[in-house]
GUDRENZA-588391 format. One record per residue (C-alpha): residue in one letter; y, x, z. Coordinates in steps of 0.02 Angstrom, whole numbers, plus 32768, in hexadecimal, padded with zeros to 4 digits. Each point is the difference from the previous one (the first is absolute). Example, Ala and Ser with C-alpha at 12.3 -4.5 7.8 and 13.67 -1.06 7.14 Angstrom:
A7F1F82678186S80AC80457FDF
This chain:
M800080008000I8077808F8029R7FD8804E7F58H80357F607FA6R80A37FF88060R802580B47FD3L7FDB7FDD7F48L80717F678001G80898063805BR7FF8808A7F7EL80087F847F70L80987FAB804DL805480A9801CL7FE0802E7F4BL80487F597FC7G809E801F8067L801980B17FC2L7FE87FD17F4AS807E7F72800FL8095806B8036P803780527F5BG7FEF7F697F8FM804D7F768067A80B1801D7FC0G7FC97FFE7F49A7FA87F587FFFQ804C7F897F80E7F977F648020Q803E7F5C8049Y7F978026809AN7FCD809C8060Y7F627FC28058S7F7A7F7D7FE9V7F797FBD8071G7F6C7FA37FB6L7F717FA0804EL7F6F7FE77F89G7F547FB38005G7F77803F7F90I7F4E80117FC5G7F9980977FD1G7F7880748039S7F9A80967FCDV7FB580147F53D7F8080838034A7FB87FC080A6D7F497FCC8000P7FF37F81804AG80B17FBF8012D804D80137F53S80507F538004L80B77FF57FCCG80187F59805AN802C804A80A9T80A67FC7804BG808980638054Y80BA80198018Q808080877FE1L80AE802A8040N807480597F85L809880628039N806680457F6EM80A080637FF9V806780227F64T801880BC7FEBE804980067F50P80237F797F7ER7F577FB07FD2T7FA48073807AL7FB97FCD80A8L7FA78054808FG7F7D7F8A8045L7F987FF2809DR7F6F7F867FF5A7F927FD08094G7F707F897FEDQ7F597FC28036M7F6E7FB37FA0A7F637FB08047L7F6B80407F9CD7F887F788038D7FF67F937F63D7F4D803C7FDFG7FD3800880B9L7FD680B97FF3F806B80917FC9G7F9180977FE3S7FB3802480AAL807F7F958060T80117F4B8033E80A87FAE8026A8054808F7FA2E80BD800C7FF4L807180797FA1S80AB802F8046Y807B80707FA5V80B080487FFDT8043804C7F5EV80A280587FD0S802D7FFB7F47G808780177F80E80217F687F92Y80577FFA7F59R80447F597FC3F80267FC17F51R80727F6C7FE1Q7FB57F747F98S80547F5F7FC9F7FDE7F9A809EY7FA780798075D7FEB80B8802BS7F5C80577FDEG7FD0809C805DF7F82808B8011Y7FDB805F80A0L7F9B80978034G7FE3804080B0L7F958041808EG7FB97FA68095G7F977FFA809CY7F6A7F8B8003R7F8E7FC0808AL7F5C7FA27FE7E7FBD7FA68098G7F657F98801CT7F5E7FF4805EA7F7680777FC8F7F4E7FC17FEBS7FD28063809CG807C7F968061G807C808D801AD80B380147FC6G800D80277F46E80B4803E7FFBQ8032807D7F78T80AC80467FD6S8038805D7F66V809280297F90G80107FBD7F50A806E7FD97F6BV80467F5E7FBCV80407FCA7F56G80497F557FDDA80667F8C7F94T80817F838040G805E7F6A7FC2D809D7FC9805DF803D7F517FD1P80AB7FDE804FI80267F538044N80B080318035N805C80A08035W7FA1801180A4L7F557FAF7FE0G7F78801B7F7FV7F497FE77FDBM7F9C80A27FFDV7F5B80187FA6E7FA080A37FFEF7F59804A7FCES7FC280A38049G7F7080797FF7H7FD480708093Y7F94809C8004V7FC6803080AEV7FBF80B2800FD7F827FFC808EF7FAF7F558020D7F427FF88005D7FE77F577FABA808D7FF37F7FQ809080647FB6F80547F877F85F805D7F628033V80667F877F96M80787F7C8041G80757F7A7FC2H808D7FBF806FG80887F7E7FF3G80897FC38074L80B97FFF8028A80798092800CI80A77FFA805BR808880787FC5F8094803D8065
């Protein structure tokens, strides 16, 4: 638990340090956005447990660093129990925190985006032996976003992401789709 707090503290420190030089140059109508999204997804290489119908949620914290460029922190959780089993675990759950750079492109009625980043991942569940099946690892994320503005401070956010986790026993590749609301300020 202490290790996870340290990882989160380091990611937040990195986010703060990276925000300092670019804050004055931002030319968007907003500087920050907070999004709360619900989603579905799962692992494509778990056996058993390769269902993509698992549900979860994600919190997005974005900061404009340059015009059309954002620094994003995403924290989420996904229950991996749609198939009942996930590899050698029951009641499995994936938690993650990622830091990424996002590049946006203006379309006629929405903004599309692409992001790439690094993250910390934790897989928890009950092992067949009855013990704790917790695993932690680092990984990478790549994703695409669509931001559909409702007004100047509110929008609908849709995103699809792929995650590669370096050191899990039962699966390394996860895909997710999320949708929800984003508040800009």
